[in-house]
Steps between C-alpha positions, in 0.01 A plus 500: 500500500238380747597318818326185374696501174823566686427213741429264210823604328703447814330168565576382145862605540531313828351186352735516204796561729413206722436277202841591363663417832311173522602385154862618518620197698384151404552212738617217274686313773292185444413543133807636319598332172793726415817552699694818424865432586706809567878459516609809690747762375675449163700707254650808663354392834710209627330479838725357770857447382693303759744212515552501122124460440242735349142474617359576155664185357397270783136605497469460126641150523253404777210650303591313183514179703165575664315569175500146350404347834186712517423444132523124556235541771265670253558866578551770242815693585601856420856625559565868564844442346682205347832673432731744675293814447382775734124508564356784715304392808177658373534305174540172687172557682336624177598179322320306772193724488470455123406135551210331672484234769852569622730419788819711502837398641812717505829320559798656678809429705584701809779709649593606852795679662477231767676224312376222728136550401369232264183329385187565294227758563167540323323838484135572423257791532148383418342267759398284204868428435584400857419126466723475192776688682479249784502205259806626311680587821439155647605330178826693481552417865566140399825603328610815683441697818140628509491867600121501470261742333465878528269765360661767285392789277737414216380661180449174310272384783323831552427561132380149424131434446547135595646305793876547490807395697867592492743222589848570634660161435814553707772743606789513256670730749548185711802315363370150572159573355658672200695185425175301503317756286783489248425135421243402236392213726390733779324737263316199358392409853376854558293491180358160589402608851323810368322297232391237752351765726313680221357181358396360838346825622306551176362149519379561851763292676 
């Protein structure tokens, strides 16, 4: 093979590689029409189990409360699970990537050996997701202690082709916070705060 042909082949490969990288992530932070709601854990994976609560049950309840609020605002919603089943992390991201014009939110509750720690934290990875992370964090801060936002390489964030956040709604290792999280009223407030932030941020507020 001549040097010219080899150069052309390498150049074509580089262009294809760069094109693939460029199209892998799509910034839909201001244009998304679908919200993929991911209740963490499920089935054999209970998540945090503290103070007579199981994370998998709490997050599913919050997600099911969030869904109709977003639908009422005109969004299409996709749930990674609607029952107590185990869904692998790669599958959760794959479900998101199967759709177009997506924003992805994974819902969790937290645990710590330091029982006094409490409050909500929002994680993101893509810079495109940072404004939404801030909006959700601030909204949750109206009902609970705001622990702010952090970057993280969680698999559901790393594997997503769209802006994605993971919300830790509270520490059920903290007895006082666990008592709040155990009430349907507080979980309704959590869902409403998340919905308010998503709607406002998408509308440019």
